[in-house]
N, C-alpha and C positions, 0 to 999 in steps of 0.2 A: 802743448798742444792740444788745442780745441777746434774742435771741427764742428760747424753750424753754431760758431760763437755768435752768430746776429750782428744786434751792434754791438757790442765787446762789453758791455757795463760789467762784468763779472771778473772777464780777462783783462780786463783794464785796470780791478786792485790785485794781480800778479803782475805785470806790468812797472805800475808804480813803486811798486815793494822793490821793483829793479831784476824782475826775470824776465830771461832772453823768450818773446813770444813766436811764436810758431801758431798757425791755423789756417783753413779749409772755412771758405764759405762757398756757397753756391748762385750766391747775389752780390751782382756786380756792387750793387750799392750800399749792400751791410757790408761790404769792404772799405765803400769809400768812407761811410760812415765811421767804419773803426780806426780807419788810420789816422783821420782827423784827432779819435784820443792817441791812439798810442801807432805818433810815426814814427818808429823806428824797429815795427816789430815786422814781422814777416807773415805776410796775406796772403793768400794765394787761393785760386778761384777754382773754382773745381767741384767733385760728386765721387761720392766711395768707389765709381768707375775709372775717376781719372783722380791716382793719392799723390801724394805729396813725397811718394819715391826717387823724383825727380827730382827732387829738390833738398833732400833729407838723407843725408846717411848712416846717422845716427840722434835719434829724438828719445824724449821723455817723455810719454805723454799722459795728459792729466784728462777724464773725462769726466765734465762739468754734467753732473745727472741734472735735466732742469726743473725735477719737480721736488729736487734737494734743497732745503734751506741751506746755505753754503755761508757760515759770515769766514771772514779771512783778517 
């Protein structure tokens, strides 16, 4: 799960490795761009106030820190 995934640049690397992706972003444009890269991902529009708990009962959360260099 990635909250605030933006264009999905980092999350796409996990998607390409076969991971199931769940994500939430407040921007419908970011969801549109990410959906093009990850057509089978489960992407939702919302904020912390509108959580994914309505969509997912059990999930593993991966927090990607934007200021940390991640090499996958």
